[in-house]
ROVOLO-374168 format. One record per residue: residue number from 1; residue in three letters; x, y, z of N, C-alpha, C, CB in turn. Coordinates in nm, 4 decimals. Atoms other than C-alpha are relative to their C-alpha. Glycine has a CB too. Example, Ala and Ser with C-alpha at 12.3 -4.5 7.8 and 13.67 -1.06 7.14 Angstrom:
<atoms>
ATOM pos code      n_X      n_Y      n_Z     ca_X     ca_Y     ca_Z      c_X      c_Y      c_Z     cb_X     cb_Y     cb_Z
ATOM   1  ALA   0.0890  -0.1190   0.0000   1.2300  -0.4500   0.7800   0.0900   0.1200   0.0000  -0.0992   0.0027   0.1246
ATOM   2  SER  -0.0820  -0.1190  -0.0060   1.3670  -0.1060   0.7140  -0.0770   0.1090   0.0730   0.0414   0.0462  -0.1415
</atoms>
This chain:
<atoms>
ATOM pos code      n_X      n_Y      n_Z     ca_X     ca_Y     ca_Z      c_X      c_Y      c_Z     cb_X     cb_Y     cb_Z
ATOM   1  MET   0.0779  -0.0437  -0.1153   1.1968   4.0620  -0.9403  -0.0565  -0.1163   0.0757  -0.1111   0.0911  -0.0427
ATOM   2  SER   0.0603   0.1079  -0.0762   1.0726   3.8425  -0.6623  -0.1247   0.0476   0.0658   0.0957  -0.0548   0.1029
ATOM   3  LYS   0.1228  -0.0350  -0.0562   0.7283   3.8457  -0.5317  -0.0054  -0.0400   0.1460  -0.1097  -0.0612  -0.0768
ATOM   4  ALA   0.0065   0.0260  -0.1373   0.6674   3.8692  -0.1571  -0.1334   0.0618   0.0556   0.1262   0.0565   0.0705
ATOM   5  TYR   0.1280  -0.0499  -0.0728   0.3672   3.9207   0.0789   0.0366   0.0512   0.1337  -0.1096  -0.1146   0.0180
ATOM   6  LEU  -0.0290  -0.0574  -0.1240   0.3892   4.1386   0.3894  -0.1337   0.0169   0.0847   0.0727   0.1344  -0.0230
ATOM   7  GLY   0.1080  -0.0366  -0.0928   0.1592   4.1657   0.6943   0.0391   0.1169   0.0716  -0.0346  -0.1086   0.0958
ATOM   8  ILE  -0.0220  -0.1237  -0.0666   0.1391   4.5033   0.8384  -0.1144   0.0401   0.0955   0.0210   0.1051  -0.1015
ATOM   9  GLY   0.1078  -0.0356  -0.0901  -0.0460   4.6103   1.1508   0.0597   0.0799   0.1118  -0.0746  -0.1245   0.0533
ATOM  10  GLY  -0.0390  -0.0728  -0.1134  -0.0427   4.8176   1.4648  -0.1285   0.0300   0.0923   0.0723   0.1310  -0.0469
ATOM  11  ASN   0.1101  -0.0349  -0.0887  -0.2563   4.9302   1.7662   0.0245   0.1144   0.0894  -0.0349  -0.1120   0.0803
ATOM  12  ILE  -0.0343  -0.1155  -0.0790  -0.0889   5.2400   1.9064  -0.0094   0.1183  -0.0885   0.1386  -0.0118   0.0627
ATOM  13  GLY   0.0004  -0.1211   0.0775  -0.1648   5.5891   1.7919  -0.1044  -0.0094  -0.1079   0.1367   0.0270  -0.0594
ATOM  14  ASP   0.0874  -0.0101   0.1120  -0.3409   5.6619   1.4609   0.0292  -0.1153  -0.0893   0.0149   0.1327  -0.0724
ATOM  15  ARG  -0.0369   0.1304   0.0620  -0.3468   5.3000   1.3412  -0.0031   0.0183  -0.1601  -0.1057  -0.1196   0.0497
ATOM  16  LYS   0.0102  -0.0141   0.1490  -0.4643   5.3911   0.9801   0.1225   0.0875  -0.0525  -0.1437   0.0701  -0.0409
ATOM  17  ALA  -0.1103  -0.0848   0.0434  -0.2008   5.6709   0.9481   0.1331  -0.0755   0.0111   0.0041   0.1297   0.0836
ATOM  18  ASN  -0.1194   0.0818  -0.0099   0.0678   5.4396   1.0761   0.0154  -0.1043  -0.1156  -0.0016  -0.0715   0.1334
ATOM  19  ILE   0.0035   0.0903   0.1126  -0.0177   5.1840   0.8177   0.0358   0.0651  -0.1263  -0.1305  -0.0604  -0.0133
ATOM  20  GLN  -0.0226  -0.0637   0.1253  -0.0305   5.4301   0.5382   0.1475   0.0583  -0.0013  -0.1090   0.1122  -0.0235
ATOM  21  LYS  -0.1268  -0.0454  -0.0077   0.3038   5.5829   0.6560   0.1015  -0.1237  -0.0271   0.0188   0.0681   0.1373
ATOM  22  ALA  -0.0849   0.1281   0.0280   0.4652   5.2257   0.6574   0.0086  -0.0268  -0.1443  -0.0596  -0.1282   0.0689
ATOM  23  LEU   0.0044   0.0290   0.1401   0.3476   5.1750   0.3002   0.0884   0.0988  -0.0752  -0.1437   0.0042  -0.0514
ATOM  24  GLU  -0.0770  -0.1079   0.0674   0.4955   5.5064   0.1948   0.1454  -0.0223   0.0264  -0.0428   0.1424   0.0489
ATOM  25  LEU  -0.1493   0.0160  -0.0268   0.8273   5.4375   0.3599   0.0555  -0.1270  -0.0643   0.0289  -0.0050   0.1551
ATOM  26  LEU  -0.0425   0.1193   0.0758   0.8380   5.0778   0.2056   0.0280   0.0332  -0.1401  -0.1030  -0.1081   0.0050
ATOM  27  LYS  -0.0143  -0.0216   0.1426   0.7881   5.2063  -0.1409   0.0932   0.1122  -0.0443  -0.1300   0.0254  -0.0546
ATOM  28  GLN  -0.1034  -0.1009   0.0305   1.0435   5.4810  -0.1039   0.1284  -0.0661  -0.0343   0.0212   0.0953   0.1168
ATOM  29  HIS  -0.1120   0.0808   0.0364   1.3052   5.2054  -0.1404  -0.0115  -0.0309  -0.1537   0.0040  -0.1318   0.0879
ATOM  30  ASP  -0.0017   0.0184   0.1506   1.3993   5.1856  -0.5136  -0.0052  -0.1462  -0.0431   0.1274   0.0635  -0.0601
ATOM  31  LYS   0.0056   0.1463   0.0341   1.3986   4.8042  -0.4962  -0.1271  -0.0562   0.0416   0.1122  -0.0794   0.0646
ATOM  32  ILE   0.1220   0.0607  -0.0435   1.0425   4.7639  -0.3738  -0.1165   0.0653  -0.0860  -0.0202   0.0210   0.1587
ATOM  33  ASN   0.1159  -0.0425   0.0710   0.7252   4.8028  -0.5830  -0.1246  -0.0714   0.0670   0.0145  -0.0340  -0.1557
ATOM  34  ILE   0.1227   0.0559  -0.0708   0.3950   4.7634  -0.3976  -0.1043  -0.0286  -0.1102  -0.0609   0.1056   0.1133
ATOM  35  LEU   0.0862   0.0501   0.1100   0.1574   4.5770  -0.6282  -0.1461   0.0012   0.0403   0.0410  -0.1430  -0.0411
ATOM  36  LYS   0.1377   0.0074  -0.0529  -0.1578   4.5265  -0.4118  -0.0032   0.0281   0.1497  -0.0614  -0.1385  -0.0283
ATOM  37  VAL   0.0266  -0.0214  -0.1529  -0.2846   4.6336  -0.0643  -0.1467  -0.0424   0.0322   0.0224   0.1607   0.0446
ATOM  38  SER   0.1437   0.0491  -0.0446  -0.5845   4.4721   0.1125  -0.0719   0.1152   0.0617   0.0049  -0.1231   0.1092
ATOM  39  SER   0.0755  -0.0923  -0.0826  -0.8525   4.6514   0.2879   0.0538  -0.0026   0.1398  -0.1485  -0.0335  -0.0009
ATOM  40  ILE  -0.0410   0.0098  -0.1331  -0.7910   4.7347   0.6523  -0.1000  -0.0811   0.0872   0.0195   0.1366   0.0536
ATOM  41  TYR   0.0843   0.0877  -0.0716  -0.9222   4.4868   0.8972   0.0311   0.0353   0.1523   0.0279  -0.1566  -0.0402
ATOM  42  GLU  -0.0193  -0.0039  -0.1322  -0.9682   4.5444   1.2734  -0.0067  -0.1278   0.0739  -0.0856   0.0849   0.0494
ATOM  43  THR  -0.0001   0.1221  -0.0531  -0.8805   4.2528   1.4828   0.0389   0.0121   0.1572   0.0946  -0.0879  -0.0826
ATOM  44  GLU  -0.0227   0.0051  -0.1457  -0.8733   4.1558   1.8490   0.1457  -0.0481   0.0190  -0.1061  -0.0980   0.0746
ATOM  45  PRO  -0.1397   0.0457  -0.0350  -0.5208   4.1035   2.0069   0.0059  -0.1463   0.0188   0.0514   0.0674   0.1273
ATOM  46  VAL  -0.0222   0.1436  -0.0247  -0.3760   3.7602   2.0121   0.1172  -0.0077   0.0825   0.0172  -0.0836  -0.1277
ATOM  47  GLY  -0.1141   0.0294  -0.0863  -0.1352   3.6337   2.2710  -0.0044   0.0883   0.1286   0.1335   0.0232  -0.0785
ATOM  48  TYR   0.0077  -0.0960  -0.1127  -0.1468   3.9401   2.5015  -0.1247   0.0709  -0.0208   0.1212   0.0989   0.0087
ATOM  49  ALA   0.1400  -0.0447   0.0320  -0.5031   4.0288   2.5329  -0.0277   0.1409   0.0571  -0.1056  -0.1025   0.0587
ATOM  50  GLU   0.0357  -0.1179  -0.0719  -0.4870   4.3383   2.7603   0.0581   0.1254  -0.0783   0.0547  -0.0089   0.1492
ATOM  51  GLN  -0.0409  -0.1135   0.0860  -0.4393   4.5971   2.4799  -0.1121   0.0325  -0.1029   0.1355  -0.0338  -0.0752
ATOM  52  ASP   0.0964  -0.0322   0.0934  -0.6273   4.7764   2.2144  -0.0070  -0.0901  -0.1270   0.0218   0.1346  -0.0364
ATOM  53  TRP   0.0180   0.0756   0.1234  -0.7527   4.6172   1.8904   0.0902   0.0507  -0.1062  -0.1425   0.0056  -0.0471
ATOM  54  PHE  -0.0974  -0.0366   0.1025  -0.5233   4.6185   1.5922  -0.0702   0.0337  -0.1333   0.1018  -0.1150  -0.0203
ATOM  55  TYR   0.0348  -0.0117   0.1468  -0.5614   4.7449   1.2356   0.1087  -0.0791  -0.0747  -0.0057   0.1574  -0.0515
ATOM  56  ASN  -0.0920   0.0828   0.0738  -0.4036   4.4966   0.9921  -0.0376   0.0003  -0.1405   0.0047  -0.1387   0.0520
ATOM  57  ILE   0.0258   0.0133   0.1373  -0.3501   4.4709   0.6198   0.1017  -0.1046  -0.0558   0.0096   0.1387  -0.0713
ATOM  58  ALA  -0.1064   0.0791   0.0730  -0.1604   4.2532   0.3703   0.0358   0.0794  -0.1259  -0.0508  -0.1506  -0.0390
ATOM  59  ALA  -0.0537  -0.0686   0.1126   0.0564   4.3827   0.0930   0.0694  -0.0982  -0.0980   0.0967   0.1070   0.0477
ATOM  60  GLU  -0.0768   0.0876   0.0960   0.1915   4.2136  -0.2237   0.1030   0.0965  -0.0614  -0.0975  -0.0719  -0.1171
ATOM  61  ILE  -0.1061  -0.0860   0.0493   0.5269   4.3517  -0.3445   0.0841  -0.0813  -0.1055   0.0909   0.0517   0.1214
ATOM  62  ASP  -0.1098   0.0524   0.0891   0.7840   4.2918  -0.6163   0.1265   0.0717   0.0577  -0.0256   0.0342  -0.1663
ATOM  63  THR  -0.1266  -0.0697  -0.0411   1.1438   4.3442  -0.5018   0.1132  -0.0734  -0.0589   0.0170   0.0087   0.1552
ATOM  64  THR  -0.1204   0.0565   0.0232   1.4890   4.2851  -0.5863   0.0939  -0.0218   0.1111   0.0570   0.0702  -0.0889
ATOM  65  LEU  -0.0726   0.0317  -0.1355   1.5984   4.2717  -0.2220  -0.0083  -0.1491   0.0223  -0.0679   0.0785   0.1293
ATOM  66  ASP   0.0197   0.1433  -0.0585   1.6839   3.9266  -0.0858  -0.0834   0.0032   0.1281   0.1420  -0.0694   0.0340
ATOM  67  PRO   0.0755  -0.0083  -0.1174   1.4826   3.8225   0.2144   0.0579   0.0683   0.1124  -0.0329  -0.1214   0.0388
ATOM  68  TYR  -0.0598  -0.0655  -0.1096   1.7365   3.9499   0.4544   0.0038   0.1539  -0.0109   0.1344  -0.0522   0.0158
ATOM  69  GLU  -0.0014  -0.1482   0.0300   1.7704   4.2909   0.2949  -0.1462   0.0574   0.0095   0.0616   0.0277  -0.1490
ATOM  70  LEU   0.1336  -0.0351  -0.0213   1.3863   4.3020   0.2855  -0.0310   0.0149   0.1536  -0.0887  -0.1040  -0.0657
ATOM  71  LEU   0.0155  -0.0090  -0.1422   1.3814   4.2243   0.6567   0.0637   0.1201   0.0711   0.0525  -0.1191   0.0564
ATOM  72  GLU  -0.0658  -0.1097  -0.0386   1.6326   4.4864   0.7164  -0.0727   0.1335  -0.0185   0.1186  -0.0006  -0.0656
ATOM  73  HIS   0.0782  -0.1158   0.0309   1.4352   4.7515   0.5416  -0.1290   0.0116   0.0816  -0.0317  -0.0007  -0.1435
ATOM  74  CYS   0.1186   0.0040  -0.0854   1.1127   4.6480   0.7271   0.0300   0.0392   0.1325  -0.0611  -0.1301   0.0034
ATOM  75  ASN  -0.0411  -0.0388  -0.1399   1.2962   4.6854   1.0582   0.0264   0.1463  -0.0028   0.1289  -0.0794   0.0519
ATOM  76  LYS  -0.0469  -0.1426   0.0010   1.4255   5.0258   0.9542  -0.1413   0.0860  -0.0030   0.1051   0.0328  -0.1399
ATOM  77  VAL   0.1335  -0.0775  -0.0050   1.0566   5.1387   0.8787  -0.0583  -0.0044   0.1347  -0.1053  -0.0567  -0.0997
ATOM  78  GLU   0.0631   0.0026  -0.1348   0.9375   5.0075   1.2095   0.0700   0.0863   0.0939  -0.0043  -0.1376   0.0564
ATOM  79  LYS  -0.0724  -0.0980  -0.0847   1.2099   5.1964   1.3821  -0.0367   0.1458  -0.0258   0.1477  -0.0159  -0.0204
ATOM  80  GLU   0.0411  -0.1430   0.0294   1.1226   5.5198   1.1975  -0.1369   0.0313   0.0532   0.0010   0.0282  -0.1520
ATOM  81  LEU   0.1290  -0.0172  -0.0565   0.7686   5.4713   1.3158  -0.0114  -0.0275   0.1490  -0.0912  -0.0836  -0.0704
ATOM  82  LYS  -0.0088   0.0039  -0.1370   0.8861   5.4329   1.6681  -0.0509  -0.1298   0.0700  -0.0695   0.1122   0.0477
ATOM  83  ARG   0.0298   0.1296  -0.0535   0.8229   5.0558   1.7134   0.0920  -0.0334   0.1080   0.0045  -0.1030  -0.1033
ATOM  84  GLU  -0.0734   0.0511  -0.1187   0.9255   4.9292   2.0604  -0.0402  -0.1429   0.0258  -0.0278   0.0871   0.1265
ATOM  85  ARG   0.0288   0.1435  -0.0323   0.9590   4.5642   2.1480   0.0121  -0.0221   0.1434   0.0927  -0.0959  -0.0730
ATOM  86  LEU   0.0023   0.0198  -0.1509   0.8644   4.5557   2.5191  -0.0601  -0.1297   0.0480  -0.0773   0.1110   0.0649
ATOM  87  ILE   0.0623   0.1136  -0.0370   0.6192   4.2756   2.5451  -0.0293  -0.0885  -0.1222  -0.1197   0.0340   0.0744
ATOM  88  ARG   0.0309   0.0782   0.1147   0.5901   3.9792   2.3139  -0.1456  -0.0016  -0.0344   0.0465  -0.1348   0.0194
ATOM  89  TRP   0.1279  -0.0169   0.0529   0.2804   4.0180   2.0988  -0.0754   0.1180   0.0698  -0.0751  -0.1296   0.0128
ATOM  90  GLY   0.0518  -0.1182  -0.0613   0.2304   4.3521   2.2814  -0.0352   0.1105  -0.0882   0.0897   0.0465   0.0917
ATOM  91  PRO   0.0315  -0.1234   0.0767   0.1178   4.6854   2.1730   0.1098   0.0591  -0.0860  -0.0418   0.1030   0.0928
ATOM  92  ARG  -0.1074  -0.0509   0.0853   0.2991   4.8511   1.8855  -0.0537   0.1083  -0.0943   0.0643  -0.1153  -0.0812
ATOM  93  THR   0.0403  -0.0895   0.0995   0.2833   5.1449   1.6498  -0.0170  -0.0754  -0.1349   0.1003   0.1133  -0.0100
ATOM  94  ILE   0.0015   0.0764   0.1243   0.3623   4.9192   1.3602   0.0732  -0.1317   0.0078   0.0585   0.0808  -0.1085
ATOM  95  ASP  -0.0587   0.1310   0.0062   0.4570   4.5673   1.2861   0.0153  -0.0404  -0.1459  -0.0847  -0.1018   0.0775
ATOM  96  ILE  -0.0109   0.0396   0.1499   0.5842   4.4565   0.9367   0.0633  -0.1404  -0.0015   0.0943   0.1087  -0.0899
ATOM  97  ASP  -0.0509   0.1353   0.0083   0.6173   4.0776   0.8860   0.0107  -0.0480  -0.1460  -0.0897  -0.0938   0.0800
ATOM  98  ILE  -0.0050   0.0733   0.1356   0.7407   3.8940   0.5734  -0.0654  -0.1329   0.0140   0.1493  -0.0210  -0.0527
ATOM  99  LEU   0.0868   0.1190  -0.0116   0.4737   3.6355   0.5264   0.0414  -0.1091  -0.1002  -0.1487   0.0394  -0.0231
ATOM 100  LEU  -0.0445   0.0903   0.1088   0.5933   3.4773   0.2009   0.0994   0.0781  -0.0911  -0.1259  -0.0541  -0.0852
ATOM 101  TYR  -0.1039  -0.0569   0.0911   0.8891   3.5347  -0.0321   0.0177  -0.1038  -0.1055   0.1395   0.0340   0.0741
ATOM 102  GLU  -0.0105   0.1012   0.0961   0.8601   3.3462  -0.3586  -0.0249  -0.1405   0.0519   0.1287   0.0077  -0.0595
ATOM 103  ASP   0.0080   0.1345  -0.0587   0.9080   2.9743  -0.2786   0.1049  -0.0209   0.1094   0.0174  -0.1061  -0.1090
ATOM 104  VAL  -0.1038   0.0062  -0.0897   1.1794   3.0551  -0.0194  -0.0493  -0.0622   0.1283   0.0577   0.1334   0.0210
ATOM 105  LYS   0.0262   0.0616  -0.1268   1.1809   2.8368   0.2906   0.1190   0.0258   0.0860  -0.0293  -0.1499  -0.0132
ATOM 106  LEU  -0.1030  -0.0381  -0.1041   1.3930   2.9694   0.5906  -0.0437  -0.0255   0.1271   0.0384   0.1382  -0.0040
ATOM 107  ASP   0.0388   0.0188  -0.1396   1.3895   2.8609   0.9476   0.1229   0.0329   0.0791  -0.0530  -0.1463   0.0304
ATOM 108  GLU  -0.1253  -0.0505  -0.0822   1.6546   3.0707   1.1302  -0.0535   0.0889   0.1108   0.1102   0.0872  -0.0940
ATOM 109  SER   0.0308  -0.0881  -0.1144   1.6478   3.2669   1.4435  -0.0373   0.1493  -0.0369   0.1213   0.0008   0.0925
ATOM 110  LYS   0.0273  -0.1279   0.0460   1.6578   3.5919   1.2547  -0.1232   0.0181  -0.0876   0.1116   0.0439  -0.0678
ATOM 111  LEU   0.1074  -0.0078   0.0987   1.4012   3.5087   0.9841  -0.0598  -0.1370  -0.0317   0.0515   0.0639  -0.1275
ATOM 112  THR   0.0700   0.1266   0.0375   1.1495   3.2311   0.9180  -0.0959   0.0324  -0.1130  -0.0784  -0.0642   0.1238
ATOM 113  ILE   0.0838  -0.0198   0.1122   0.9734   3.2116   0.5854  -0.0475  -0.1361  -0.0457   0.0724   0.0760  -0.1110
ATOM 114  PRO   0.1204  -0.0892  -0.0216   0.6820   3.1341   0.5461  -0.0035   0.0306   0.1468  -0.1390  -0.0684  -0.0475
ATOM 115  HIS   0.0189  -0.0448  -0.1339   0.5863   3.3167   0.8568  -0.0549  -0.1176   0.0812  -0.0941   0.1230   0.0047
ATOM 116  PRO   0.0329   0.1354  -0.0626   0.5562   3.0320   1.1222  -0.1410  -0.0103   0.0544   0.0967  -0.0304   0.1153
ATOM 117  ARG   0.1407   0.0106  -0.0562   0.2142   3.1230   1.2676  -0.1095   0.0617  -0.0898  -0.0061   0.0701   0.1378
ATOM 118  MET   0.1001  -0.0666   0.0724   0.0420   3.2861   0.9707  -0.1237  -0.0670  -0.0251   0.0481   0.0363  -0.1146
ATOM 119  ALA   0.1262   0.0796   0.0294  -0.1994   3.0047   0.8989  -0.0844  -0.0133   0.1220   0.0328  -0.1422  -0.0534
ATOM 120  GLU   0.0857   0.0004  -0.1213  -0.3244   3.0398   1.2577  -0.0671   0.1303   0.0349   0.0797  -0.0407   0.1153
ATOM 121  ARG   0.0475  -0.1333  -0.0398  -0.4087   3.4073   1.2426  -0.0962   0.0527  -0.1039   0.1180   0.0984   0.0187
ATOM 122  ALA   0.0973  -0.0606   0.0899  -0.7224   3.5519   1.0889   0.0491   0.1342  -0.0448  -0.1363   0.0130   0.0666
ATOM 123  PHE  -0.0406  -0.1244   0.0254  -0.5607   3.8941   1.0988   0.1064  -0.0048  -0.1140   0.0488   0.0620   0.1255
ATOM 124  VAL  -0.0924   0.0167   0.1203  -0.3040   3.7611   0.8391  -0.0743  -0.0636  -0.1147   0.1261  -0.0890   0.0351
ATOM 125  MET   0.0518   0.0908   0.1055  -0.5025   3.5062   0.6372  -0.1201   0.0787  -0.0737  -0.0519  -0.1457   0.0674
ATOM 126  ILE   0.1121  -0.0642   0.0748  -0.8184   3.7175   0.5598   0.0498   0.1224  -0.0749  -0.1160   0.0410   0.0966
ATOM 127  PRO  -0.0456  -0.1026   0.0974  -0.6401   4.0322   0.4290   0.0840  -0.0607  -0.1147   0.0836   0.1083   0.0731
ATOM 128  LEU  -0.0769   0.0718   0.1039  -0.4000   3.7961   0.2420  -0.0976  -0.0621  -0.1040   0.0906  -0.1128   0.0657
ATOM 129  SER   0.1077   0.0718   0.0915  -0.6991   3.6137   0.0879  -0.0542   0.0997  -0.0947  -0.1246  -0.0641   0.0843
ATOM 130  GLU   0.0608  -0.1145   0.0911  -0.8315   3.9485  -0.0439   0.0846   0.0369  -0.1190  -0.0206   0.1322   0.0821
ATOM 131  ILE  -0.0791  -0.0395   0.0992  -0.5285   4.0193  -0.2453   0.0724  -0.1211  -0.0785   0.0938   0.0935   0.0587
ATOM 132  ALA  -0.0531   0.1219   0.0640  -0.4098   3.6612  -0.3246  -0.0822  -0.1154   0.0161   0.1290  -0.0325   0.0490
ATOM 133  PRO   0.0965   0.0989  -0.0388  -0.7175   3.4358  -0.3219   0.0422  -0.1434  -0.0468  -0.1371   0.0380  -0.0575
ATOM 134  ASP  -0.0430   0.1346   0.0467  -0.5439   3.1565  -0.5107   0.1346  -0.0581   0.0480   0.0050   0.0035  -0.1436
ATOM 135  ILE  -0.1239   0.0413  -0.0638  -0.2340   3.1378  -0.3106  -0.0069  -0.1258   0.0809   0.0467   0.1054   0.0849
ATOM 136  LYS  -0.0069   0.1192  -0.0759  -0.1323   2.8045  -0.1555   0.1147   0.0175   0.1124   0.0276  -0.1233  -0.0980
ATOM 137  ILE  -0.0942  -0.0143  -0.1165   0.0484   2.7889   0.1843   0.0179  -0.1396   0.0601  -0.0558   0.1045   0.1117
ATOM 138  GLU  -0.0270   0.1358  -0.0467   0.2114   2.4638   0.2779  -0.0925  -0.0973  -0.0715  -0.0177  -0.0105   0.1538
ATOM 139  SER   0.0952   0.0872   0.0875   0.0076   2.2893   0.0041  -0.1578   0.0128   0.0254   0.0377  -0.1510   0.0239
ATOM 140  ARG   0.1406  -0.0134  -0.0316  -0.3242   2.4237   0.1448  -0.0469   0.1236  -0.0580  -0.0272  -0.0031   0.1469
ATOM 141  SER   0.0489  -0.1213   0.0661  -0.5474   2.6708  -0.0307  -0.0332   0.0956   0.1281  -0.1371  -0.0319  -0.1031
ATOM 142  ILE   0.0317  -0.1074  -0.0999  -0.6021   2.9996   0.1635  -0.1352  -0.0108   0.0539   0.0150   0.1357  -0.0590
ATOM 143  SER   0.1418   0.0183  -0.0415  -0.9804   2.9335   0.1679  -0.0186  -0.1173   0.0996  -0.0882  -0.0248  -0.1253
ATOM 144  ASP   0.0039   0.1220  -0.0967  -0.9302   2.5928   0.3453   0.0629   0.0472   0.1321   0.0842  -0.1331  -0.0601
ATOM 145  ILE  -0.0583  -0.0478  -0.1352  -0.7025   2.7637   0.6076  -0.0982   0.0843   0.0725   0.1325   0.0836  -0.0184
ATOM 146  ILE   0.0987  -0.0952  -0.0640  -0.9613   3.0391   0.6753  -0.1138  -0.0748   0.0494  -0.0497   0.1085  -0.0964
ATOM 147  ASN   0.1161   0.0724  -0.0379  -1.2446   2.7937   0.6961   0.0326  -0.0776   0.1283  -0.0465  -0.0932  -0.1141
ATOM 148  ASN  -0.0391   0.0701  -0.1182  -1.0508   2.6168   0.9749   0.0492   0.0808   0.1140   0.0977  -0.0914  -0.0329
ATOM 149  LEU  -0.0369  -0.0771  -0.1116  -0.9599   2.9171   1.1821  -0.1087   0.0085   0.1105   0.0356   0.1336  -0.0469
ATOM 150  LYS   0.0947  -0.0206  -0.1129  -1.1171   2.9504   1.5292   0.0366   0.1216   0.0849  -0.0038  -0.1248   0.0897
ATOM 151  GLY  -0.0197  -0.1014  -0.1040  -1.1686   3.2264   1.7771   0.0087   0.1382  -0.0533   0.1216  -0.0285   0.0773
ATOM 152  GLU  -0.0364  -0.1344   0.0441  -1.0171   3.5616   1.6751  -0.1088   0.0786  -0.0689   0.1133  -0.0087  -0.0897
ATOM 153  LYS   0.1018  -0.0783   0.0662  -1.2631   3.8330   1.5984   0.0676   0.1014  -0.1001  -0.0878   0.0751   0.1075
ATOM 154  ILE  -0.0509  -0.0876   0.1053  -1.2054   4.0365   1.2795  -0.1080   0.0614  -0.0712   0.0860  -0.0709  -0.0946
ATOM 155  ARG   0.0979  -0.0640   0.0742  -1.3923   4.2982   1.0852   0.0640   0.0922  -0.1039  -0.0913   0.0734   0.0906
ATOM 156  ARG  -0.0606  -0.0909   0.1065  -1.3171   4.4885   0.7663  -0.0502   0.1429   0.0298  -0.0428  -0.0462  -0.1537
ATOM 157  VAL   0.0305  -0.1375  -0.0432  -1.3123   4.8669   0.8429   0.0053   0.0948  -0.1090   0.0912   0.0448   0.1046
ATOM 158  LEU  -0.0236  -0.0966   0.1055  -1.1766   5.0371   0.5354   0.0609  -0.0758  -0.1267   0.0985   0.1157   0.0534
</atoms>
């Protein structure tokens, strides 16, 4: 089994229900076991500001899927939850990102691991720190990364 971390969020429709449904669909795959799920955090949009605030979580999983198979399953879940990609960083029912996958490093057009902007995003780092407080990202502690974040408003809601 390989350990991976996912970032899951959305801002269209019933945000909480969409996240819960995404988790249910993820764990329906017989090669994914969800180990930990963070609290839900409400965060202001990043990149494209003219939209509703997001609900975001982080999840720790064990999987026997390789990173590309995991990406394919995440995309399938997004599609089932009616994810549309109309505006970069725009509104969405659900977004599932592979943040980390073991010690894998990939930099390809289809998949980049670790997620390329995760250390710049409070909506990723704060939920992730809740479930993996001792994790290191690019040799930096998660607490150091969080202490150096600027801007983005975030609050725990559930």
